DOFIDREN-624601 format. One record per residue (C-alpha): residue in one letter; x, y, z. Coordinates in steps of 0.2 Angstrom, whole numbers, plus 5000, padded with zeros to 4 digits. Last residue first. Layout:
N
aXYZ ...
This chain:
274
t507251154730 r506351024720 a506650884733 e505851004746 e504351034737 q504150844736 a504450824754 k503150954759 a501850864747 q502250714757 q501850774773 v500350874768 e499750704761 d500150604777 r499150724788 l497750734777 y496850574780 g497050604799 w496550784797 i494950724792 q494650624807 f495350744818 v494150874811 m492650734813 e493150714833 g493250894835 y491450924828 a490650774837 p491250844854 l490250994849 s490851174853 r491351204835 l489451194830 e488951304843 f490051434837 v489651414819 e487751404820 r487151274807 p485451264798 r485651114795 e485950954804 f487950894808 p488250734799 v489650784786 d489850654773 i491750614771 v492550574753 a494250484753 k495850494745 v495350564728 k496850594717 g497950744716 p499650724709 h500250774718 a499750754737 s498050654737 m496450754739 v495250744752 m493350774748 i492150834760 q490350824759 d488850934766 g490251064769 l490251224780 t490851194798 v491851034792 a492751124779 e493151274787 d493851184802 v494951064790 s495651244784 h496451224766 t494951264758 i494051244740 f492251274739 v491051184726 v489251244728 t487651184722 k486351304729 k485451284745 d483951414740 e483851524755 e485051414766 w486551474755 i486451644762 r486351594780 l487851494777 i488651624767 e488451744782 e489251634796 q490651584785 l490951774783 l490851814802 t492051674805 k493351744792 n493151914799 q493551854816 e495051744810 d495951864799 l495551884780 a496751804767 s495851634767 f494151694766 p493851644748 e494851474745 d494151454729 m492251464728 l491351394714 l489451404713 i488451304701 e486851334691 p486951524691 d486051654701 n486951814697 a486551894713 f487351724723 a489151784713 r488851964715 a488451954734 i489951834737 s491151944728 v490352084738 r490752024753 q492251974749 k492652164746 m491952194764 g493252084771 g494652154763 s494052334769 l493252454759 q493552614752 y494852574737 p493352464730 y492052604727 r490752674739 k488952704733 a488152524740 f489152544756 k487452564766 t486752414760 l488252304762 g487752194775 t487852024766 k486152004766 d485652164763 l486752174748 y486052014742 h484152064742 g484652244734 v485552164720 t483952044717 e482752184717 r483652314708 v484252184696 q482352134693 a481752314691 d483152344677 p482652184667 v484052064663 g485352104650 r486451954654 l487852074656 k486752184667 l486452024680 g488351984679 y488852164684 a487452194697 a488452164713 n489752254705 e488752404700 w488252404719 v489852404727 t490552534714 m491252504699 w493152564693 p493952454705 f493152294699 i493052154710 s494152014710 d495252044726 g496051874730 q495451684732 f494351694719 v492551684718 m491551604703 s489951604693 n489351444685 g488351394672 p487251534669 k485551534669 g484451494654 p484551304655 h483651314672 e483951134680 a485451104671 y486650964674 v488450994675 e489650854665 v491350844668 s492250724656 g493950624656 s495650674648 s496650814646 p495350914654 t495051084648 e495351264658 l494451414663 d492851334661 g492351334679 l492251164683 i494051144675 r494451294686 l493851204701 l494851064696 t496551154693 t496051244710 k496151094719 g497751014710 c498750944723 g500151084724 s499651124742 p498950994753 g497150934750 v495251004755 i493951004743 v492151044750 f490451024744 f488951104751 t487851014740 g486051064733 a485950954718 a487150794722 i489050794718 d489550644709 i491550594707 s492950524696 i494750604697 n496050504686 d497450614690 i497650784692 a499150904690 t500050784680 f501450874671 l502050824655 g503850844650 d505450924659 a505251094649 t503451094655 p501651024646 f500251044656 q499050874662 k497350874667 t496550704671 l494650674674 n494050494674 a492250544677 i491450704685 r489750724687 i489050874694 k487150904697 p486850714700 t485850614690 a483950564698 l483150624681 i484050654665 d482950754654 k482250864667 h484250904672 a484450984652 k486350934651 i487951054650 q489650964644 n491051064652 m492051144638 
């Protein structure tokens, strides 16, 4: 389990400290190293984005941060500013809301589970349904929603639970470009309210630059840190305005330069296995 420390006792420390983190899985052919000796500090309030080729261990790293996997070696520390809050909430790539619950019930789930008073649940859920444009759909069930609306419910639920850190695993990858852009705008607007620490995985360099404060590029298997790039664009950001800037295109090109060789290497590894 990740080590949780009270932030007030450790001033000037990062929100997340990952030190010499390695994860191996046993296979019929021996140990498989998914991620290898990753060390990174993530400051509080950072929108931290991870990009890398398929199979580089991005999701494994996120699952370790979410206490869904345990490290083989190394450590993860999350410094809690509010120890009563949940350590993390996760938004998954696929549909992860409960099909037997309404939109409102899904968004309220984490709060209800923690025994938050009903009045606070109503206020918080109402706020995030409004922010995600779901207020008029509050009584609908997931089968009555589009894919984009289901992801809005997942986002509302994650933010409503008010965790120490928010973990997002390619949450928009299954959406069409129009819905993806709309949700990028929405998550930027919601995140601006309290600047929660976010760790966000994506395959899209455009998405990484649009959303992120820092971008970590991972190598092909086994996953290591290839580069960490600071994103210089001011906030708040408007997606279309940002993407029209020459500096935006230059940054996308720079990050793709780091990533290109790793994608080619991952492809070669995959071909060698088939």
